[in-house]
Gaussian input, Z-matrix of N, CA and C with variables (Angstrom, degrees):
# hf/3-21g

backbone

0 1
 N
 C     1     B1
 C     2     B2     1     A1
 N     3     B3     2     A2     1     D1
 C     4     B4     3     A3     2     D2
 C     5     B5     4     A4     3     D3
 N     6     B6     5     A5     4     D4
 C     7     B7     6     A6     5     D5
 C     8     B8     7     A7     6     D6
 N     9     B9     8     A8     7     D7
 C    10    B10     9     A9     8     D8
 C    11    B11    10    A10     9     D9
 N    12    B12    11    A11    10    D10
 C    13    B13    12    A12    11    D11
 C    14    B14    13    A13    12    D12
 N    15    B15    14    A14    13    D13
 C    16    B16    15    A15    14    D14
 C    17    B17    16    A16    15    D15
 N    18    B18    17    A17    16    D16
 C    19    B19    18    A18    17    D17
 C    20    B20    19    A19    18    D18
 N    21    B21    20    A20    19    D19
 C    22    B22    21    A21    20    D20
 C    23    B23    22    A22    21    D21
 N    24    B24    23    A23    22    D22
 C    25    B25    24    A24    23    D23
 C    26    B26    25    A25    24    D24
 N    27    B27    26    A26    25    D25
 C    28    B28    27    A27    26    D26
 C    29    B29    28    A28    27    D27
 N    30    B30    29    A29    28    D28
 C    31    B31    30    A30    29    D29
 C    32    B32    31    A31    30    D30
 N    33    B33    32    A32    31    D31
 C    34    B34    33    A33    32    D32
 C    35    B35    34    A34    33    D33
 N    36    B36    35    A35    34    D34
 C    37    B37    36    A36    35    D35
 C    38    B38    37    A37    36    D36
 N    39    B39    38    A38    37    D37
 C    40    B40    39    A39    38    D38
 C    41    B41    40    A40    39    D39
 N    42    B42    41    A41    40    D40
 C    43    B43    42    A42    41    D41
 C    44    B44    43    A43    42    D42
 N    45    B45    44    A44    43    D43
 C    46    B46    45    A45    44    D44
 C    47    B47    46    A46    45    D45
 N    48    B48    47    A47    46    D46
 C    49    B49    48    A48    47    D47
 C    50    B50    49    A49    48    D48
 N    51    B51    50    A50    49    D49
 C    52    B52    51    A51    50    D50
 C    53    B53    52    A52    51    D51
 N    54    B54    53    A53    52    D52
 C    55    B55    54    A54    53    D53
 C    56    B56    55    A55    54    D54
 N    57    B57    56    A56    55    D55
 C    58    B58    57    A57    56    D56
 C    59    B59    58    A58    57    D57
 N    60    B60    59    A59    58    D58
 C    61    B61    60    A60    59    D59
 C    62    B62    61    A61    60    D60
 N    63    B63    62    A62    61    D61
 C    64    B64    63    A63    62    D62
 C    65    B65    64    A64    63    D63
 N    66    B66    65    A65    64    D64
 C    67    B67    66    A66    65    D65
 C    68    B68    67    A67    66    D66
 N    69    B69    68    A68    67    D67
 C    70    B70    69    A69    68    D68
 C    71    B71    70    A70    69    D69
 N    72    B72    71    A71    70    D70
 C    73    B73    72    A72    71    D71
 C    74    B74    73    A73    72    D72
 N    75    B75    74    A74    73    D73
 C    76    B76    75    A75    74    D74
 C    77    B77    76    A76    75    D75
 N    78    B78    77    A77    76    D76
 C    79    B79    78    A78    77    D77
 C    80    B80    79    A79    78    D78
 N    81    B81    80    A80    79    D79
 C    82    B82    81    A81    80    D80
 C    83    B83    82    A82    81    D81
 N    84    B84    83    A83    82    D82
 C    85    B85    84    A84    83    D83
 C    86    B86    85    A85    84    D84
 N    87    B87    86    A86    85    D85
 C    88    B88    87    A87    86    D86
 C    89    B89    88    A88    87    D87
 N    90    B90    89    A89    88    D88
 C    91    B91    90    A90    89    D89
 C    92    B92    91    A91    90    D90
 N    93    B93    92    A92    91    D91
 C    94    B94    93    A93    92    D92
 C    95    B95    94    A94    93    D93
 N    96    B96    95    A95    94    D94
 C    97    B97    96    A96    95    D95
 C    98    B98    97    A97    96    D96
 N    99    B99    98    A98    97    D97
 C   100   B100    99    A99    98    D98
 C   101   B101   100   A100    99    D99
 N   102   B102   101   A101   100   D100
 C   103   B103   102   A102   101   D101
 C   104   B104   103   A103   102   D102
 N   105   B105   104   A104   103   D103
 C   106   B106   105   A105   104   D104
 C   107   B107   106   A106   105   D105
 N   108   B108   107   A107   106   D106
 C   109   B109   108   A108   107   D107
 C   110   B110   109   A109   108   D108
 N   111   B111   110   A110   109   D109
 C   112   B112   111   A111   110   D110
 C   113   B113   112   A112   111   D111
 N   114   B114   113   A113   112   D112
 C   115   B115   114   A114   113   D113
 C   116   B116   115   A115   114   D114
 N   117   B117   116   A116   115   D115
 C   118   B118   117   A117   116   D116
 C   119   B119   118   A118   117   D117
 N   120   B120   119   A119   118   D118
 C   121   B121   120   A120   119   D119
 C   122   B122   121   A121   120   D120
 N   123   B123   122   A122   121   D121
 C   124   B124   123   A123   122   D122
 C   125   B125   124   A124   123   D123
 N   126   B126   125   A125   124   D124
 C   127   B127   126   A126   125   D125
 C   128   B128   127   A127   126   D126
 N   129   B129   128   A128   127   D127
 C   130   B130   129   A129   128   D128
 C   131   B131   130   A130   129   D129
 N   132   B132   131   A131   130   D130
 C   133   B133   132   A132   131   D131
 C   134   B134   133   A133   132   D132
 N   135   B135   134   A134   133   D133
 C   136   B136   135   A135   134   D134
 C   137   B137   136   A136   135   D135
 N   138   B138   137   A137   136   D136
 C   139   B139   138   A138   137   D137
 C   140   B140   139   A139   138   D138
 N   141   B141   140   A140   139   D139
 C   142   B142   141   A141   140   D140
 C   143   B143   142   A142   141   D141
 N   144   B144   143   A143   142   D142
 C   145   B145   144   A144   143   D143
 C   146   B146   145   A145   144   D144
 N   147   B147   146   A146   145   D145
 C   148   B148   147   A147   146   D146
 C   149   B149   148   A148   147   D147
 N   150   B150   149   A149   148   D148
 C   151   B151   150   A150   149   D149
 C   152   B152   151   A151   150   D150
 N   153   B153   152   A152   151   D151
 C   154   B154   153   A153   152   D152
 C   155   B155   154   A154   153   D153
 N   156   B156   155   A155   154   D154
 C   157   B157   156   A156   155   D155
 C   158   B158   157   A157   156   D156
 N   159   B159   158   A158   157   D157
 C   160   B160   159   A159   158   D158
 C   161   B161   160   A160   159   D159
 N   162   B162   161   A161   160   D160
 C   163   B163   162   A162   161   D161
 C   164   B164   163   A163   162   D162
 N   165   B165   164   A164   163   D163
 C   166   B166   165   A165   164   D164
 C   167   B167   166   A166   165   D165
 N   168   B168   167   A167   166   D166
 C   169   B169   168   A168   167   D167
 C   170   B170   169   A169   168   D168
 N   171   B171   170   A170   169   D169
 C   172   B172   171   A171   170   D170
 C   173   B173   172   A172   171   D171
 N   174   B174   173   A173   172   D172
 C   175   B175   174   A174   173   D173
 C   176   B176   175   A175   174   D174
 N   177   B177   176   A176   175   D175
 C   178   B178   177   A177   176   D176
 C   179   B179   178   A178   177   D177
 N   180   B180   179   A179   178   D178
 C   181   B181   180   A180   179   D179
 C   182   B182   181   A181   180   D180
 N   183   B183   182   A182   181   D181
 C   184   B184   183   A183   182   D182
 C   185   B185   184   A184   183   D183
 N   186   B186   185   A185   184   D184
 C   187   B187   186   A186   185   D185
 C   188   B188   187   A187   186   D186
 N   189   B189   188   A188   187   D187
 C   190   B190   189   A189   188   D188
 C   191   B191   190   A190   189   D189
 N   192   B192   191   A191   190   D190
 C   193   B193   192   A192   191   D191
 C   194   B194   193   A193   192   D192

   B1=1.4395
   B2=1.5257
   B3=1.3029
   B4=1.4563
   B5=1.5262
   B6=1.3086
   B7=1.4636
   B8=1.5208
   B9=1.2904
   B10=1.4646
   B11=1.5136
   B12=1.2768
   B13=1.4621
   B14=1.5136
   B15=1.2891
   B16=1.4635
   B17=1.5193
   B18=1.3360
   B19=1.4541
   B20=1.5260
   B21=1.3249
   B22=1.4529
   B23=1.5262
   B24=1.3063
   B25=1.4531
   B26=1.5253
   B27=1.2875
   B28=1.4620
   B29=1.5209
   B30=1.3127
   B31=1.4607
   B32=1.5180
   B33=1.3077
   B34=1.4577
   B35=1.5091
   B36=1.3121
   B37=1.4592
   B38=1.5243
   B39=1.3337
   B40=1.4607
   B41=1.5265
   B42=1.3286
   B43=1.4549
   B44=1.5184
   B45=1.3189
   B46=1.4588
   B47=1.5171
   B48=1.3057
   B49=1.4563
   B50=1.5221
   B51=1.3123
   B52=1.4631
   B53=1.5202
   B54=1.3221
   B55=1.4597
   B56=1.5239
   B57=1.3492
   B58=1.4595
   B59=1.5271
   B60=1.3130
   B61=1.4639
   B62=1.5245
   B63=1.3337
   B64=1.4711
   B65=1.5199
   B66=1.3411
   B67=1.4525
   B68=1.5166
   B69=1.3163
   B70=1.4575
   B71=1.5217
   B72=1.3402
   B73=1.4666
   B74=1.5210
   B75=1.3378
   B76=1.4592
   B77=1.5240
   B78=1.3138
   B79=1.4579
   B80=1.5204
   B81=1.3241
   B82=1.4676
   B83=1.5218
   B84=1.3337
   B85=1.4637
   B86=1.5228
   B87=1.3222
   B88=1.4481
   B89=1.5135
   B90=1.3276
   B91=1.4563
   B92=1.5153
   B93=1.3193
   B94=1.4536
   B95=1.5250
   B96=1.3136
   B97=1.4622
   B98=1.5131
   B99=1.3282
   B100=1.4657
   B101=1.5186
   B102=1.3335
   B103=1.4575
   B104=1.5203
   B105=1.3304
   B106=1.4527
   B107=1.5149
   B108=1.3242
   B109=1.4584
   B110=1.5198
   B111=1.3121
   B112=1.4541
   B113=1.5204
   B114=1.3243
   B115=1.4522
   B116=1.5191
   B117=1.3201
   B118=1.4617
   B119=1.5203
   B120=1.3219
   B121=1.4566
   B122=1.5219
   B123=1.3213
   B124=1.4584
   B125=1.5177
   B126=1.3401
   B127=1.4607
   B128=1.5215
   B129=1.3422
   B130=1.4647
   B131=1.5176
   B132=1.3161
   B133=1.4573
   B134=1.5238
   B135=1.3310
   B136=1.4664
   B137=1.5275
   B138=1.3176
   B139=1.4619
   B140=1.5291
   B141=1.3220
   B142=1.4648
   B143=1.5328
   B144=1.3392
   B145=1.4673
   B146=1.5266
   B147=1.3241
   B148=1.4676
   B149=1.5295
   B150=1.3254
   B151=1.4697
   B152=1.5235
   B153=1.3308
   B154=1.4676
   B155=1.5236
   B156=1.3203
   B157=1.4604
   B158=1.5231
   B159=1.3341
   B160=1.4659
   B161=1.5251
   B162=1.3207
   B163=1.4632
   B164=1.5313
   B165=1.3322
   B166=1.4684
   B167=1.5263
   B168=1.3384
   B169=1.4667
   B170=1.5264
   B171=1.3156
   B172=1.4664
   B173=1.5313
   B174=1.2981
   B175=1.4675
   B176=1.5320
   B177=1.3139
   B178=1.4719
   B179=1.5251
   B180=1.3292
   B181=1.4608
   B182=1.5193
   B183=1.3256
   B184=1.4582
   B185=1.5193
   B186=1.3053
   B187=1.4624
   B188=1.5136
   B189=1.3259
   B190=1.4633
   B191=1.5122
   B192=1.3431
   B193=1.4648
   B194=1.4619
   A1=108.29
   A2=115.55
   A3=121.80
   A4=109.64
   A5=114.66
   A6=119.38
   A7=107.00
   A8=115.59
   A9=120.43
   A10=109.14
   A11=114.78
   A12=119.72
   A13=109.34
   A14=114.53
   A15=121.86
   A16=107.38
   A17=116.54
   A18=118.16
   A19=113.05
   A20=117.84
   A21=118.96
   A22=112.09
   A23=117.21
   A24=122.32
   A25=108.61
   A26=116.06
   A27=120.56
   A28=109.64
   A29=114.84
   A30=120.56
   A31=108.41
   A32=115.53
   A33=120.64
   A34=110.98
   A35=115.97
   A36=120.97
   A37=112.17
   A38=117.80
   A39=120.47
   A40=111.20
   A41=116.47
   A42=120.41
   A43=112.46
   A44=116.87
   A45=119.97
   A46=108.94
   A47=114.72
   A48=122.09
   A49=108.13
   A50=115.81
   A51=120.92
   A52=109.34
   A53=115.72
   A54=121.12
   A55=106.75
   A56=119.00
   A57=120.34
   A58=113.84
   A59=117.56
   A60=120.54
   A61=111.70
   A62=117.00
   A63=120.23
   A64=113.70
   A65=117.60
   A66=120.91
   A67=115.31
   A68=117.99
   A69=122.48
   A70=110.97
   A71=117.23
   A72=122.38
   A73=107.41
   A74=116.66
   A75=122.20
   A76=110.13
   A77=116.08
   A78=121.05
   A79=108.03
   A80=116.70
   A81=118.49
   A82=111.99
   A83=117.32
   A84=120.35
   A85=112.72
   A86=117.62
   A87=119.86
   A88=113.53
   A89=116.89
   A90=119.51
   A91=111.32
   A92=115.28
   A93=121.35
   A94=111.79
   A95=116.38
   A96=120.40
   A97=109.38
   A98=116.09
   A99=122.28
   A100=108.97
   A101=114.75
   A102=121.22
   A103=107.90
   A104=116.31
   A105=120.43
   A106=107.79
   A107=115.35
   A108=121.85
   A109=108.21
   A110=116.54
   A111=120.91
   A112=113.44
   A113=117.24
   A114=121.49
   A115=114.69
   A116=117.73
   A117=122.36
   A118=109.04
   A119=115.76
   A120=121.30
   A121=109.12
   A122=116.71
   A123=123.23
   A124=108.74
   A125=116.34
   A126=123.17
   A127=108.82
   A128=116.14
   A129=121.22
   A130=111.32
   A131=116.28
   A132=121.66
   A133=111.59
   A134=117.10
   A135=120.29
   A136=110.64
   A137=114.79
   A138=120.44
   A139=110.42
   A140=116.51
   A141=120.89
   A142=110.78
   A143=116.77
   A144=119.82
   A145=110.92
   A146=117.25
   A147=120.52
   A148=110.23
   A149=117.92
   A150=121.78
   A151=111.43
   A152=116.73
   A153=120.36
   A154=109.78
   A155=117.11
   A156=121.88
   A157=110.34
   A158=117.11
   A159=121.60
   A160=112.01
   A161=116.37
   A162=121.19
   A163=112.39
   A164=117.21
   A165=120.58
   A166=110.68
   A167=118.05
   A168=119.91
   A169=114.27
   A170=118.06
   A171=120.84
   A172=110.48
   A173=116.89
   A174=121.49
   A175=110.90
   A176=116.78
   A177=121.01
   A178=113.59
   A179=117.80
   A180=120.12
   A181=113.07
   A182=117.95
   A183=121.38
   A184=110.59
   A185=116.44
   A186=121.64
   A187=109.47
   A188=115.03
   A189=119.89
   A190=112.16
   A191=117.16
   A192=120.43
   A193=112.09
   D1=136.51
   D2=179.84
   D3=-103.58
   D4=133.87
   D5=176.69
   D6=-113.18
   D7=119.43
   D8=177.26
   D9=-95.57
   D10=138.62
   D11=178.97
   D12=-107.68
   D13=140.63
   D14=177.96
   D15=-83.86
   D16=85.05
   D17=-175.63
   D18=-134.90
   D19=23.32
   D20=178.99
   D21=-74.92
   D22=-15.46
   D23=172.76
   D24=-154.37
   D25=162.05
   D26=-178.71
   D27=-103.78
   D28=145.35
   D29=176.09
   D30=-97.36
   D31=79.25
   D32=-179.74
   D33=-90.58
   D34=-176.54
   D35=-177.57
   D36=-62.66
   D37=-26.50
   D38=179.14
   D39=-71.57
   D40=-17.18
   D41=-178.72
   D42=-105.27
   D43=7.09
   D44=174.78
   D45=-112.88
   D46=151.17
   D47=179.61
   D48=-134.04
   D49=165.93
   D50=178.89
   D51=-107.96
   D52=126.94
   D53=174.22
   D54=-63.40
   D55=121.67
   D56=-175.56
   D57=-69.30
   D58=-15.46
   D59=-178.37
   D60=-87.37
   D61=-53.03
   D62=-174.87
   D63=-103.71
   D64=-13.35
   D65=178.38
   D66=84.65
   D67=3.13
   D68=-179.58
   D69=-69.53
   D70=134.51
   D71=174.77
   D72=-82.35
   D73=126.04
   D74=-176.67
   D75=-136.12
   D76=157.19
   D77=174.63
   D78=-70.84
   D79=131.71
   D80=-179.54
   D81=-69.83
   D82=-12.54
   D83=179.38
   D84=-88.94
   D85=-15.58
   D86=-177.19
   D87=-120.29
   D88=25.16
   D89=-177.64
   D90=-71.71
   D91=149.89
   D92=-179.56
   D93=-71.76
   D94=-32.52
   D95=-176.52
   D96=-158.62
   D97=160.84
   D98=179.01
   D99=-141.29
   D100=151.98
   D101=174.55
   D102=-139.33
   D103=143.23
   D104=172.31
   D105=-109.06
   D106=123.56
   D107=-178.94
   D108=-137.29
   D109=125.96
   D110=178.06
   D111=59.18
   D112=31.08
   D113=179.68
   D114=81.71
   D115=3.64
   D116=179.03
   D117=-113.24
   D118=136.11
   D119=178.75
   D120=-94.67
   D121=123.33
   D122=179.09
   D123=-108.17
   D124=138.42
   D125=-179.11
   D126=-112.55
   D127=145.93
   D128=-176.57
   D129=-128.20
   D130=144.99
   D131=-179.54
   D132=-77.14
   D133=-20.38
   D134=-176.73
   D135=-154.94
   D136=163.69
   D137=175.71
   D138=-64.08
   D139=-30.55
   D140=179.48
   D141=-63.86
   D142=-44.22
   D143=177.68
   D144=-66.89
   D145=-38.49
   D146=177.68
   D147=-62.84
   D148=-39.79
   D149=178.53
   D150=-65.68
   D151=-40.07
   D152=177.55
   D153=-63.34
   D154=-40.46
   D155=177.60
   D156=-63.36
   D157=-44.44
   D158=179.73
   D159=-60.05
   D160=-35.11
   D161=-178.22
   D162=-70.31
   D163=-29.62
   D164=-176.89
   D165=-156.02
   D166=68.60
   D167=-176.46
   D168=-60.78
   D169=-31.87
   D170=-179.65
   D171=-61.61
   D172=-36.39
   D173=179.32
   D174=-58.88
   D175=-35.98
   D176=-174.49
   D177=-98.78
   D178=-8.03
   D179=-179.02
   D180=-114.03
   D181=-8.91
   D182=-179.78
   D183=-66.05
   D184=138.22
   D185=179.11
   D186=-69.85
   D187=139.28
   D188=178.86
   D189=-96.76
   D190=-2.92
   D191=-176.32
   D192=-83.10

C-alpha cells in the first residue's frame, strides 16, 4: 500500500487568513467563498459567513483601532 503525503507546499501562517465574520483561521486556498471590497480580498469559512458579510460589510471591515 502506498501512502502519499500532501507535502508539495506548506500551510504556514502566510497561507492562512481569518474569516472576518466568525474569526476562524482558515487556509486561503480552501475557503468556501471570497469577496473583494475596497481593494481587499476577504475569505470566508462558509456561505453563511459570506452572506452575513454581504448584508453588512462595513460591520466587518471597519477599523477597530
